[in-house]
N, C-alpha and C positions, 0 to 999 in steps of 0.2 A: 440137728444142725446148729452150729455154734452160733450163739448171739455176738452181734457186733458192740462191743464195749469200747473199743478204740477206733479212732480215725487214722492214725498212724503209728507204726512199731519203729523205734529207733535201734538201729545195730551198730556198734562202733566199740573201739578198742580204747578203753577208759584211760590207760596211762597216756595214749594219744591226744584225746580231743575232749576228755569230760570236762576238763575247767576252761577249755576256750571255745572251739568251734562248736561243739556239741552243746554246750550251755548256751549259747547265743542262738542256735538252731530252735533249741526246745523253746526258748523264751519266746522268739518270733512267731512259732507255731502257737503258742498258748496266748498271745497277743490278739489272734485271728479267731479264738475260741475253737480250735483244733485240738480236740482230746488226744495227747501223745504218751504212749507207754516207753519208758526207757528204763533198762535195769541200771541200779545204782549198788553200792557197795554194801547196803544192808541185806540183799539178796545174798543166800547161801551160794557161794560158788564150789563146784566140785568137777570132778573128770567127766561128768554126765550132766549135759544141759537140763536144767531143772524143769519139773512139772508146770511150775507158773510162767516159765518164759514160755513154753509150748502152749500153754491155755492163751497167753497175751497175743502169740502169733496168730493162733487160730480166730482171736476175736478182734482182728484189725482189718482194715480196709486197704492200706498202703504200708509198705516197708521202706523205710530210706536206710540204706547201707552206706555209712561213712568209711570208704576204704582208704584207711591211712598206712604209713610205712610199716608198722608193726602189727598191722590188723591179721596178715597171713600167717605170723608166727604164733597166734593166738588159737589151739585146739578148741577153745570155748567159741570164740568168734567163727571159726570155722564150722562147728556144730550147728551154731546158731543159724550161720548162712545156710546150709545144707537144710536145715527145717524150713527155713523161708521159700527155698526154690521148691522143696519136693511137697510140703505138708499142705498146701492150700492153693489151688489153682486160680482162685478168683483174687488172690492178693496180687496187688500191683506193686511192682518194686521198682525202686529209684536209686541208682549207685550216685555216690559222691565222692569224686576222685580229691584226695585232700592230702598233698604232697607227695602223690606218687603220680607217674606217667599212665594215663589211661591205656597205651598200647603196651606198656610193661605189665600191667593187670592183665589184659586180653591174652597177651602171648607169654603171660607168665615169665618173663625176664628179670633181670637184676635182682632187686631186693626180695620179689615175689619168689624168683627161683630159690635164691637162698632158703628162703622160709620152708619151701616144700621139700628141699634136700634134706633140711634139718629134720623134717617130720618123716620123711622115709627111712630113716635110719632108727627110728624108734617105734614106729607104728605100722600096723598091716598095710600091705599095698592096695588094697580094696578101699579101704578107708580115705586113704590119700587121694586115690583116683576120685573118689566121689567129691571130695572137697576140690579138687580141679575143676571137676566138670561144672560144679555148683558156682565155683568163682567165676570162670570163664562165662557161664551164662548171663550172671549179673552185669559182667563187665562190658557186655554186649549191648546191654540196655541203653535206651536213652536216659541220659542223666545230667549231672553237673560237673565241671572241673573246675575245681575250687584253689588248684595250684597257682600261687603268685597272684590271685585275685582279692580284691577287697572284701573281707569278710562280712561285713555289714550287707554290701550289696547282695552277695550271693545268698546269705540267709534269708532275706527278704524276697529274693526271686523265688526260692525254693517255697517259701511259706505263701506266696502268691499263687505259685502255680498248683499247690495242693489245694488251696482254697476254692480256685476256679473249679478243679476238678470235683471236688464235693459238692459246688453247687449244680453240677449237670442233671438235669431231671428228666425222668423220662416222659413223652406226650402222654396224657389222660388216656387215650386209647389203649396204649401199650402197658398201661400200668398192671394188668394181671399177669404178664409173661413172667417167668422164674428164670433166675440166674442170669439176667440181661445187663443189670445196672452197672456192674464192674466192667463188663465188656464193652459198654456205651463209654463208660469214663476212660478206659483203655484207648479206644478208637479216637475219641475226640482229643485226648492227650497227643497222638500220634500226628493228628491234624494241626496241632498249635494254631489254633483259631487266633490268638493273640498277635501272630506274625502276618505280615503281608506278602510272604512267599506263595509260591506255587508248589503244590503238595500232591503226588499220586501214592495213593495206598491201595494195596491188594489184599483183600480179604478171602482167604483160602481155608479148604476143610472138606471134608467128606459130605456127600449128600444127605440132607435130612439134620444137619447138625446147627442150622439157624442163620447161616450167612446172609440171606436175602433179608430175614426178619431183621438182623442187627443193621444191615445198610438201611433199611427202610426207617428204622426208628432213628437213626442219627439223621438220615437227610430230613426227615420230617421236623427234627429238633432244630436244625441250623438253616433250612432252605430259605429262610426270610432275610439271612444276612448277605444274601448275595444278589446280582442284578438280574440273573435268570438260572434257572435250575431245571433239570428234567432226569426222571428215573426211568432207564431205558430196561424194561424187564424181559426175560426170555431170549437173550440175543442168540443163543445156540440154536432155539427154536428156529428164529426168523431167521437165521443163516440156511439151515438146513432146507427148509420150504420155500424160502423167497429170494435168497442170495444177498451178496453182500452190497450191491448199489442199493437193493431196498431198505438195508438196515442203515447206510447212512442216509437215505431220505426220510426215513423214521427219525433218525436222531435230529436232523436238522429242522424237520417240522415240529419237534418235542422242543428243541431250544427256541427256536421262534412263536412256540405256542399256536402253531396252525393245526386247523381242524384235520385238513387232509395233506397228503405227503407231497412234499417239494418235489419237482421231478428234477433228476440230475442225468446226466447222459453216460458216464461211467465212473470207476471208483476214483480216478484221478481228479475228474470234476468234482466228486465229494470232498475229497481232500481239500481242495482249494476253498470250496464254498466253506467248510467247517473252519477252518484257519482264518479266513476273511471276517466270518460273522464274530468269532470267539477272540481273536487275538487281542482286542482292548478292552474285553469284558470280564468282570469278576464272576465266574461261573461255577456252579455245582453240579456235576456229573456223577452219576451212578449208572455203571453197566453192569447189569446182572447176568450171572451165568456165561460168563466169557469162556470159549472152549477152544478157541485158536487164535494164535498170534496176529493173523490178518486182521482180526477184528480190533485189538488195540492198535496196531500200525495205522488202520484206515479210519478209526474212529477219535482216537486221542494219541495221535502219533508222538508227538513231543511236547515238553513244557512252554516252549515258545509259540505253540498255537494259540496259548491262553494268556488272558490278562491277569496282572498281578493279583494274589489273594485267591486265585482259582484253586478249587478242590476236585481232585477225581479219585473216586471210587469205583474200584470193580470187585465183583465176587467170582471166584472161580475154583473149580475142584482140581485145577492142575497149578502147582506153584511153580512150575517150569515156564509157564508163559510170564510170569512175571520176571522170572530172572531173566529170560531171553530178551525182554523188552528194555530192561535195564534202567527203569524210569521209577519203579515201585517200591517203597517201603512194604514189608510184609507184615499183615498180622494174622496169626493162625488163630482159629476159633477153637477151643479144647472142649472136651466131652463135659457134661455137667458133672459135678461130685456127687457123692452119695447123699449128702444132705440136701441139696436142690434137687436131685432126682427124685428123692422122694417126695419132696414138697410137690413137685409137678406131678408126680403120679397120683397123689392123694387128691389133689385139685380135679383131676379127671374122675377118679374113682368114687371118691367119698365128698367131694364138693367142700371139700375143708383142707387145712394145710397139714393135716396129721392122719395117722391109719385110725380106724374105728376100731373098738375094742375086740380083740379076737383077730385080728388082720395085721399085727404089726410082723411078727416072722415072715407071713405070707408076702406082706409088702416089700418087705426086705428082699427076699429071693426073686420078686419080679423086677426089683431095682438092679439086683445082680445080674439077672439076664438081660436086662435092656443095654447095661453097659454105658449109661449116661447119654444115650442118644435121645434129643429132646422128643422127634417124632414118633420113636417107639415108644416111650413113656406115656405119650398123648393115646396113641392108638390101644396099646395095652390097657392104660386106665380106663378108658371110654368102654373097652371091651368087657371088661369085669365090673362095671358100675351096676350097683345093686343087684350083684350076684352073691350066691351063698360062699360060705370058705370050702364047701365041698367042690363047688364048680371052680374055685380059684386053685385048689389043690388039682382037680383034674386036668384044668389047663396048663397048669406047671409041670405036670407029668406030660402033658402031650408035648410040651415045648422041649423037656428033657429027652424024649423018645425021636424029635425031630431037631437035633441041635443044629442050627444054621451056621454055615461058613460063612455067610454074609448077611447083609441086613434085610434083603429080600425075604427071607423066610419069616422074619419077624412081621413085617408088613402084611404078610399074605393071610396072616392069622384072622383079620377082620373081614378079609375079602371069603375066606373059608366058613366065615359065619353067616353067610349070605345063602348058605345051601339051601333055606327053606324055600327061596323064591329065585329062580334063575332069571327072572326078569330083571332083578336089582343087578345081579352080575352082568346082565347085557347093558344096563344104562352105565355101570362102571367102566366096562371095557371101551364101550361107544365113546365115552366123555375122555378116557385114558389116550385112546388112539387118535381122537379127531377133535375134541371140543375143549380139552383144556385151556383155560384163560378166554372163553367166549362168552357173549352175553347171555345170561340166563334165559331170557325171554326167548332167544332166538334156539338154544339149545332144546328147551322145552317144547317149542313148536316143532322142531324137526323130530324128536323122539317119540313125540304124540302122534305125528302123523305116519311113523313106521309102526303103530300100534303098540307102543309101550304107554306106561302110565308114569311119566317123569315127574308130575308134582310129588307123590308120595315116593316115588323112587329115589328122587334127590335129595328129599328131606330124611330118608332112613340112612342113605350114604352119610350125611353130614352128621347124622346122630352115631355113627360108628366110626366117624373121623377119618373117612375115606374120601371126603369131599369137604371144601368150604365155599363160603360166598363171600366176595368183596364188593362194596360199593364205593365207585370210584367219585371224586369231586364233583361230577355233574350228575350224579344220581344213578349212573348205570351200574346194574348188578350183574356181577361175573362169577360163573362157576369155575374152580381150580381146584387141584390137587397139587401136592408138593412132587417135585420131579422125580423122586424115588418111587411114591406110589404110582405115577405114570408110569415109568419104566417097567414097575412090576406087572402092570395090566398089560405092555405091550410084551414083555417075555411071555405072559400066559398065552396069548395069541401066538407068539413065534413057536411055542412048544406044542402047539397043535399038528404042526407039521415042521419040523425044523428045517427039512431040506428041501420042500416045495411050496413056495408061497402060494400058488395056485389052488391049494388044498386047506388054506387058513381062512378063518372066518371074516377077517378084517384086513385090508390093504389101503397103506396110506403112504408109502413112500413112492417117488417116481421111479425108481429102479424096479420095485416089486412090479408095480401096476404094468409098466411098458414090458417088462419081461413077460408077464402073464399074457397080456394082449397079444403081442407079436406073434407068440407061440401057440395062440388060441389054447392057453394051458389052464383056462379057468375049471372050476368043479361045482358040484352042487353044495360045496361046504361055503363058497364065498357068498356073506350075507351083506356086508357094507364095503364100498369103496368111496374114500374121500381123498380128493388132491386138487390143493389150491395152488396153483402156478402163477407167479407174479408175471412170467413174460410168455407170450404166445409159444407153442411148441407144435411143430408138425408131427403128428403121431403116425407112424407106417403100421396101423392097426389093420388087421383084415376086417371086411365088412361084416362077418359072422363072429366078431371077437367076443359077443356075450353068449353065444349059443349055448356053452355049456353051463352057465351060471344059471340053474334053474330055480335059485333059492334066494336070488339077490333081492334085498328089499330097499337099500338105500344107495342111491348113484349121486355124488357131488363133485363135480369138476368145475374146472376154471381154466381157461386159456389153452383149451386143447382143440387143436384142429386136426380133421380125419381127412387123410389124402385119398382113402379109397372109399367114402362115404360109410353108411351105416345100413345094415338091411333091416336089423330090428332090435328090439329092447325085450330083456327079459319080461315074460307077462306076469312074475311076481313082484315087480316093482311097486313100492308104496310113495317114493319120495324121488323125484327126479329134479335136481338142482344142476343146472348146466351154464355157468357164467362165460358169456360169448359163445354161445351155441354155434358152431360152425355151419349148419345146414340152412336151408332155405324154406325145408318143411319137417316134419317129424317123420321117422319111419312109418313104413307101411301097416306095421302091425299094431299100430297105435290103438285100435278098437279093440286088441286082445288085453290090454292093462287094464282089465278088470279091478284090480286092487289099487289101483294109483289114488293118492290121498293129495298128493301135492306136486305141481308142476311149476317149477321156477327157472325162465329162461332170460336173466336179465342181459340187456346188452347183445342181444342174438342178432344173426342175419335172417331170422325168420321173416318170409314175405307172406306166406300162407299157412297158419298153423297147422291144418290138416284137411284133407280132401274128404268130401261128403260129411257124414253126421255121424260120427263113432259115439257110440255110446258108453260113458265113463260114469258109471252110476255111484262110485266111490268118491269121485274128485270134488275135493272141498277148496283147495287153495290154488289160484293161478296167479302168476306175476310175469308179464311180459314187459315190465318196464325197460324203457330207453332201447326197445326194439326199433331203430331207426328205420328199417326197410318196410316194417308193418304198414299196410294202406287200410286195410279192413279187418276185421275181427271176424272170426269162423261163426259158423252156426251153433248157438250154445243149446238148442234143445238136447243134444245128448249130455249134456251136465246137469241135470235138474237139483242136483243135491250141492252145487257151488256156492260157498259161503262168503268168500273174499276173492275179489278180482281187482288186480292193479294193473292199469295200463297208462303209467305215469311216464311222460316225457318221449312217447312214440310219435315224434314231430311229423311223421307223414300219414298219420292215420288222419283220414278224412271222414270216415263214418263208422258207426258201430252197428252190427246186425240187430234186425228188429226183435230177435229172440231173447236179445239181452234183457228187454223190457219184462219177461215173462218168468225171470229167475225167482220164484217165489222164497228161496231160503238164502237169498244173498244178503249178508249183514253189512258189508263194507265194499263200496265201489268207488275207485280213485281213478280220474282221468286227469289228473293235475299235470299242467304242462305240455298236453295235447294242443300246440299251437295252431295246427292247421284243421282241428276238428271243427266240421260246420255242422253236423245234424247228430242229434241223438233220436232213440226209436221214439215213434210217434207217442206211444203212452207207456209209463212206466206202472207196471202192477207189482212191484217188488215189496210184498207184504213184511218181509222182515228186515228190511233195510234201515239201518241206525245211522250210518255214516256216509254221506256221499259229498265227494269234492269234485269240481270240474275248475279248479282254481287255475287261471293262466290260460284256458282256453279262449284266446282274444279274438277268435273268428266266430266264437259261438254266439248267436242273437237271438236265439229261440230255444225256451224249455219244452220239455216234454209235457204231456198232460199227466196229472198224477191221480192214479187209482185211488177209489175210495177206502182201500184197506190199507194204505200207506201211513198207518199210525204209529209206526215204530221209528221212523226218522226222526233224529233228535239233532243230529249237526250236518248243516248245509253249508258249504263253501262254494259260493259263486263269485269270490274275488278275481279280477282281473278279467273277466269276460265282458261281452259286449251285448249283454242281455238287454233287449229293448222292450220284450213284450212278458209280462207275467200272466200265465194262464189263471183262470178264475178257480181251477181245480186245485190250488195250492192251499186252498183251506182245508183240504184233506188231510195235509200234514199236521194233524192236531197234537203231536207229542213233540214238535220241535222246540229245541231248548237253547241251541246256539246257532245264529246266522251271522255268516260274515259277507261283508260287502265291501271290502276295501278295494277300491280302484275299480269298481264295477262301471265301466265308463258308459253303458247303455242306461243308467239310471240316472237322472238328473235330481238337483236338489228340490224340485217340485213334487217329488215322490213320496212324502211322509206318509200318506195315506195308504201305502202299500203296506206299513207296518199295522194297519188296522187290522189285518186278517189274523195276527198272533197274539191274541190275548193271553196265550199261554207261554209265549216265549220266554224263557230263562236267560239268556245271554245274547247281548248284540253287540257286535263289533265292528265299527266303522272307521276308527281312526285313519288317516292317512294325511299327511302333509302337504301333499301335491294334490290330490283330487278333490280334498275338503275345503280349499281356502275360501275362507269367506263364510263357512257354514253357521248357519242359524237353526237353533231347534225349533220345532213347532211350539205353539203356546200350550197344548194339552196332550197328555199322554194316557187318556183314558183308556185307549185300545191296548195298553201293556201292563195290565194290572199284576202279570204273573211274573215280570221281569225280574229277575234276581241279581243280573249281573249287566252294568252300563259302561262299555269301555270306549271314551271318546280322547284316550292320550293321543297327544301330539296330531291334534286334529285342526291347530291354527285359529283356535276360536280366541276372539276379543271381547271385550267387554259389551253386554246386551246379548251375547249368544246364548246364554242360559236364561231362561225363563225365570219369572219372578216365583212361580208355583209349580212344583214337580210332584204333588199330591197325588196325581194319578199312578206314579209308580209306587204302588203303596207295599209290594213286595220285595223292592229293590234291597239288596243287601251288601252290594259292592259296588261303590260309583268312583271311576277312575277318570280322574281330569289331568293326570300328569302331563308336564311338557308344553301346557298351552301359553296364550299369551295375554290374558285379562288381567287387570291389576285389581279386580273385586269381582265378588260374586253377589246376587240380590240376597241382603241381609237373611230373609227367610226360606230360602229356595228349597233347604233340605231339611229344615228344624222339625218340621211334621212327618219326616218319614220314618215310620215307627220301628221297622226291620233293619234299618242301616246299620251295618256293623264296621265297614271299612270304607275310609275314605281318603282318597289319594291326591294331594296336590303337589307333591314333590316336582321339582324341576321347572316350576312355574316362575321364571326369575323375575317378573315383573308384578307378582302377586304382592300387593301390601295389606290385605285383610283378609280374614277369615271369616264366613258367616255363622250364624247361630248353628251350632250342631245338637243333633238329636239326643235323647234320652239314653239310647240302648247302642251307642257308637262305642266299638271296642278299639279301634285303630285309627288313628289320623297320620298321615305322611305328610311333612311339610318340610321334609330335608330340601336341600338345594334351593332354597327359595331365600335368595340374600336381601331381597327387598323389605323382608319382615324384620324388624328390629327384635332384638332379644327380650325376652319377658321381664315385666317390670316387678310383678307381683307373684312370687311362685307360691305363696301360701294359698291364694286363690286358686292356682292352677292345680294344686295338690287336692283341694277340697272337690274341685269339680272332676278331677281324675279319678278320686277313688269313691267320695261320698255318694254321688249321684249314680254310682254303678253298683249299688249294693246288691240288686237282683243279680247282676253279672257275677259278681264274687261267690254268690251262693251257688252260680253253676260251675265254679272250677275255672272261669275264663281268665286267661291271661291278657291285661289290658297294656295298650302300648301308645306312647306318643313321641313324636320326632319332630324337633323343632330347632332353629338357631339359638345358640349360647353356648359360653364357655365356662360358667362358674356353678358349682353345685349350690344349691341355696341351703345354708347350713341351718336357717331357720326351722327348715323342714326334715332334712336328712342328717343324721350323724355321719363322720367320717373315720369312725374309729373300726379296729378288727377287719379289714381287709387287705388282699394283697394282689397287686397286678404283676402278671408274670412279665420278666425282663423284656420280652417282645411286644408287649401291649395287646395282644392279641387274646387274653383271657383274663378274668379277675375271680377271686375266691373270697367269698365273705363269710365270717365266722359269726353267727347269730346266736345270742343267747336267748332261750326260751324261758321266759320267767312261770312262776307258778301262777295258774289259773285262779282267778278270783271272778266272784260274781259280778255280771255286767264289763268284764273284759276279756270276752272271749276272743282268741287270736283268731284273725282273718288270713293274715298272708304278710309278704314282705315286699315295700315298694323299694325300688332301687332306681338311682339317677346317675347315669353315666356322661362323661365329656367324652366323644366320638370325634376323631378326625384322620382324614385319609393322610396315608405317609405320603403319598405322590400327589402333585396336582394332575388332575385327570381333564382330558377332552374329550370324553365318551361318558354315557351312561351305562351302568351295569349292575347287576343284582349282587349283593352279598348276604349271605344267610346268617343268622344267629341261632345258638343251641343254649341250653340250658339244663340243669340237673341239680338234684340234692343228694347229700350224704348226710347220714345220722348214725352215729355210733357205728355199729358192724352192719347196718343196712347201707346199700350202696344203689344208688340210680343214676344208670349212665346219661350221658348227654342227650336230649329229645331230638328228634327230627328236627328240621329247622322251624322255628316259631316265629319267626319274623323275618321279613325281606327289607334290607336296607337298598335304597337306589342311589348307588354311589355315582357321583358326578363331580365336575370342576369344582362346584361350590364347596365340597367337602374338604378342600384346603381350608376352609373357615371350621372352626368348631361348632358341632352340634350337640344339643342335649338329647339323650335318649331316655325314656322315663318309662320303667314297666311295672306291672303288680303281677306277683307271682303268688296264687293262691294256695293256702294250706290247711283250709276249713275241712274238716271232716276227711282229711288224708289217711286213708287206713294203713298205708305203709309205714307212716311214721308215727301213729297213734300212740304205740307204747312210749315212744321218745317225748311226745310232747303233752302227756298226761303227769300231773301231781307235783313235777319236781323240775327243777332248772336243768335244761339240756342244751349242748352245744349243737347246732345245725350248721351245717356248710353248704352255701349256695355257690354254685359254679356256673359262670357266664362265659361264653367263647364266641368270638367274631370271625370271620374269613375274610378275603380278599385283601384290599390295601387298608381296611379300616385299624385303627390302632385306639385302645383305650387309654385316656390320657387321666381321667380322675375318676373318682365314684363316691358316691353316698348312698346310705340306705337308713330304711325305719320299719318297725313293725306296725303294722295296720290291724287294730284291735277295734272292738265294738264300742269302746267308749270314744273312738275317734268320730264314728258316725253322730254321737250323742252330742259331742261337743260343736260339731259342725251343722246340726240341725238348724240353726237359724239362718243358714246362708240363704241368700235371695236366689238362687238360680243361675245359669248359665247365660253369660253375656257373650256379645260379638268383641274381637280385638281389631282394631285398626292402629296402624304406626303413628297416626296424628292423634290418638286418644291414649293419654297417659294412664287414665282411669280404668280402660277396657281391658280384657283378660283374654288369652287364648286357652279355652277350655275343650276337655274331652268329655 
């Protein structure tokens, strides 16, 4: 692949513009530091374009073509133009019309026609035709019209535009992608971000070419510049499965950042809602995988639906949709060139950018076979990774014998590689047909209950590039595959029986399923059925519609009503999930479902689950949540192996069967939201129970007795109940770690002795601003010596509520007092808590002072505390933050402090060699690591940042912080969230965020940090509304501790005491 040596290649006719326009443009580009190649008279000219010029074109990012009156008369210029258009697809071309009409150039009229007539009399027709095509292509590109314009203004506009495009950077998470940066530049250029107009752009190309990836990269790079934004993925899938109205609901919910879909009555109502919300807002919208014109008409119908400055991007395989809509500029993604393809293949096959020795020719053969399709290169590279040259040759020979006519044959190679284990194939087909872009935890649970092993299976599929995972902004992990891979899987299933859906292993479309059930055309081949309808459908199926499906393992339906009832289920079923199950009881043969593992009937009409006491020995998971007709539970004696039982929000459930108390293998039990539940089993002997919730059971006044062997229960949630009596047998819950009592109406403030039972309690959560008004803590916590987390956030605590001595909490590690009303705390209340690591006082708006802090504290949160004045002596703060934490540094701990302030203390921190990105969401710090000398061993890097909210907020939310290092050719990606900001209204005032990042004994960078100076890059990134306004840093070495050893130790800080300090 050619190296990039020039930013811009200038193509022009020398006699026309060399000494005027081109000279001025070249000078303007140079002033901005843009490296520009232009040919001059010193270059040897002949009838064939020189090798030096061809090389310069290949080594450039942009080409500016100055189309003047005599440009087309020059065969040299036309050869050069043809090379620009044909030789390098990643070259971005800009025409400048100088002294010629742009329409004359596009239509080749006037003087342009005269030029080509002259050529046609002297040169071969084929050569002239190629020139014509090249000139037409360039003339149709976006550029500048310099005719009758002020040259000085035009050249400055061009230079500014090129400079802007050069500054477009890929987000860090996408830096590993190949061949994308120039595409991002081109797309951002089309969007004309500097203008306040409305812009619709359609990205089109074949499946697997990277449309969605490109749209995602651009979206993430510019989303912060808009009032609101949304990325609506998989539109075609949602339209097929759930309809147009659902798409509009999902679209509106995404724009309004609602967790649940907004409800609309019909598509016209949806259009009006979208227009009304967006008409005066600057929005960024991406519609991914558009497949029908109706999607565009009903989601982004016209530019006047949106406010000034809005940008709409869509991705599609069908360019006709963009033409028919008549609002979109079109951008076609091209295949990767040979150099980029080789680079991408090698990243997956060899984990480097070039082939290993002995693999050059083989790698080029694979690149030729893949034809520049990124997904094919990734799949083949991963398949061939760490394989011998003989295996590469054998694979290539196999490809030659089965030369594909389309891309599906390429994609199937990795699927064929799963021959060793049919289970992996089954997992792949299940995800392709049913679970693409679903939550990983849900997919894993269902497949596991079907008797498969998805934990290892999904990992194998990821390794073979047949599957990927994606973690969303809220931490949810999804499994997904590219739509071509998904289509390949579906085709494999279709090919099992091309003309008879009833003889296929999997059914997933309504048409197939309805046809099979109406005609009772099922067979022993059907293994899984999944159909999730958005709206209820009255199915005219026969009661015996399942009778021939003797090997069905998975049945997953939603919103299907049965006009004629249901006689029986297949006895081979392992998983039954039926949202809105329409019958009042299960079929009569429920006692024959010996293999049933999961039974989920959300929002069902069940009144009585089953009659009698069927024995279902394999049943482990039962969920009847939101079954509003359910009055009582069944007898559970026939399900002795039940592990998880959810009866949440069964609002008419009054009692549960006594047998529930004897489920020895039950791990989780949730009766959350059963507001009419009055009685529990007299005694619970649930020896395996770990998590028990009766949250919101507001009519429940009495707890069950607890068996002596209930030693596994670790989480118990009684919030929102009316418990008035606590049985003495509660002492048997000897492993209880977390106890929730928010809004527990039956417990008065005089019930602190209740907690004396729990010397082993690890977490206690009582915060509630209504119920806990005027709360005062007991003077002694001697019974809670094992408590690790105490959460009293937003508990309406005032001065005097916290006792002077909390020494009884000797194991406390996390103390949360966020959002309370005190102005101060007792000076020594926490100073003797030896294990306290995190102390949160954020959002205590009246707080004026901070108590003495204990020696092992790692994190102090005092953000959004406007009554605390900025720090006066940052040197002492620095000493306290790092010197008194020497033992923590040895343990590789990251230490944080969060406090009001707007200036970096330059006496402590240097402000050199750092760069904050234009959006203020990340900072990159270049740290020079000096030679190690005796007594100056490096410990780590201390950073101080000024952080401010972009908007004034009237609520409190969490915002994560990420960090990572890069040193030489070693790269460490940004870590999982290392710190949580609580972002509130007070963040419109700047805050100081101070952190220490340890490097001591870091093995990964050890060779970079030994013996010689080396540059180390620290990257820090924030999210949500936060912006980094300023930064400073310094190295922390062993000598810093020696210098500060004379310090007197930590003191308290009070706003009225100018000599006191806030310490960590």
